[in-house]
C-alpha positions in Angstrom: -33.4 -27.3 -36.2 -35.4 -24.1 -35.8 -35.9 -23.9 -39.6 -37.6 -27.3 -39.7 -40.0 -26.4 -36.9 -40.8 -23.1 -38.6 -41.7 -24.7 -41.9 -45.4 -23.9 -41.7 -44.5 -20.2 -41.7 -42.1 -20.4 -44.6 -42.5 -20.4 -48.4 -40.8 -22.4 -51.2 -41.0 -26.0 -49.8 -43.1 -29.1 -50.3 -43.8 -32.3 -48.4 -43.2 -35.4 -50.5 -44.1 -39.0 -49.9 -43.2 -41.5 -52.6 -43.8 -45.3 -53.0 -41.6 -46.9 -55.6 -42.6 -50.6 -56.4 -40.8 -52.9 -58.7 -39.1 -56.2 -59.3 -35.4 -56.8 -59.3 -33.1 -59.8 -59.8 -29.9 -61.0 -58.1 -27.0 -58.7 -59.1 -29.2 -55.7 -60.0 -29.1 -52.2 -58.7 -32.1 -49.8 -58.9 -32.0 -46.0 -58.4 -35.4 -45.4 -57.1 -35.2 -41.6 -56.5 -32.7 -38.9 -57.1 -33.5 -35.3 -56.0 -31.3 -32.3 -56.9 -32.6 -29.8 -54.2 -32.0 -29.1 -50.5 -34.3 -30.5 -47.9 -34.8 -32.9 -45.0 -35.2 -36.7 -45.0 -38.0 -37.7 -42.7 -38.1 -41.4 -43.3 -37.3 -44.3 -45.5 -38.4 -47.9 -45.7 -38.6 -51.0 -47.9 -40.7 -54.2 -48.2 -39.4 -57.2 -50.2 -41.4 -60.3 -51.2 -41.1 -63.5 -53.2 -37.5 -64.5 -52.5 -35.5 -65.5 -49.4 -32.8 -63.2 -50.7 -35.0 -60.2 -50.3 -33.7 -59.7 -46.8 -30.2 -59.2 -48.3 -31.2 -56.3 -50.6 -29.1 -53.3 -49.5 -30.8 -49.9 -49.0 -28.4 -47.2 -49.8 -29.2 -43.5 -49.4 -26.5 -41.1 -50.5 -27.0 -37.7 -48.8 -25.2 -34.5 -49.7 -25.1 -33.0 -46.2 -24.5 -29.4 -45.3 -20.8 -30.0 -44.8 -20.0 -33.3 -46.4 -21.7 -36.2 -48.2 -22.5 -39.3 -46.2 -24.4 -42.6 -46.8 -27.0 -44.5 -45.0 -26.6 -48.1 -45.8 -28.2 -51.3 -44.4 -29.9 -54.6 -45.2 -33.0 -56.1 -43.5 -30.9 -59.1 -42.6 -28.2 -56.9 -41.0 -30.7 -54.9 -39.0 -32.5 -58.0 -37.8 -29.2 -59.8 -36.8 -28.3 -56.6 -34.9 -31.5 -56.9 -32.9 -33.2 -53.8 -34.1 -36.8 -55.1 -34.2 -38.5 -52.3 -32.3 -39.0 -48.7 -33.5 -35.9 -46.7 -33.0 -35.4 -42.9 -33.1 -31.9 -43.1 -34.4 -31.7 -45.9 -37.0 -33.4 -48.6 -39.0 -35.7 -51.3 -37.5 -37.3 -54.4 -38.9 -41.1 -54.5 -38.9 -41.5 -57.9 -40.5 -39.1 -60.8 -41.0 -40.9 -63.9 -42.4 -38.8 -66.6 -44.1 -41.9 -68.9 -44.5 -43.8 -66.3 -46.6 -40.6 -64.6 -48.0 -41.8 -61.2 -46.7 -39.5 -58.7 -45.1 -39.9 -55.1 -44.1 -37.7 -52.4 -42.6 -38.2 -48.7 -41.8 -36.2 -45.7 -40.5 -37.8 -42.5 -39.1 -35.1 -40.5 -37.3 -36.2 -38.4 -34.3 -34.6 -35.4 -36.0 -35.0 -34.9 -39.8 -31.7 -35.5 -41.7 -30.8 -32.4 -43.8 -29.4 -32.6 -47.3 -28.0 -29.5 -48.9 -27.9 -30.2 -52.6 -28.9 -33.8 -53.4 -30.3 -37.1 -52.1 -30.4 -40.5 -53.9 -32.2 -43.7 -52.8 -30.9 -47.0 -54.2 -31.7 -50.7 -53.8 -28.8 -53.1 -54.4 -29.6 -56.9 -54.7 -26.9 -59.4 -53.6 -24.5 -60.3 -56.4 -25.1 -64.0 -56.1 -28.0 -66.0 -54.5 -27.6 -66.4 -50.8 -30.6 -68.5 -49.5 -32.8 -68.9 -52.6 -31.5 -71.4 -55.2 -32.4 -71.2 -58.0 -32.7 -67.4 -57.6 -36.2 -65.9 -57.7 -37.2 -62.4 -58.7 -37.4 -60.0 -55.7 -40.5 -57.9 -55.5 -39.9 -54.6 -53.6 -41.5 -51.4 -52.6 -39.4 -48.5 -51.4 -40.8 -45.6 -49.4 -39.4 -42.1 -48.9 -40.8 -39.2 -47.0 -39.1 -35.9 -47.2 -39.3 -32.1 -47.2 -38.0 -30.6 -50.4 -37.1 -26.9 -50.9 -38.5 -26.1 -54.3 -37.7 -22.4 -54.4 -34.5 -21.5 -52.5 -34.9 -17.8 -53.0 -38.5 -17.7 -51.7 -37.5 -20.0 -48.8 -34.6 -17.6 -47.8 -36.8 -14.5 -48.1 -39.5 -16.0 -45.9 -36.9 -17.1 -43.4 -35.3 -13.7 -43.2 -38.8 -12.2 -42.8 -39.5 -14.6 -39.9 -36.2 -13.8 -38.2 -36.7 -10.1 -38.1 
């Protein structure tokens, strides 16, 4: 954790915030972001609009951790049914759940950044068949990712060694 807090004193990294809008249909899967570099995940989120089935779109983040790969995987519906409707420092929470206007939103901003050692991928997976919206309607979405990416590993290591002396 020391390294994360020392970032302003280190070289070879960048802060990255990305919004990824689009439209998907039932049965589709979209890879919104794939990064081949080490870093820290600071937060993720998603808004869906236009379909009652937007709440069933699965957010799947595959993280290549320092010791093993692990996924973060959830739907707005699942988080809402689990009762996570207030900001949480450990998992996702629903910020809007509106069946009348077909508008749903979820976010996750862990208290401690989640490290990834080689790779991170952010995917949205629509349900295979319509659940609540018949006939099926296109699902508008916007995915959000905030992270720190190490862009020059050698410079990062040298500056960390310099700091630790």
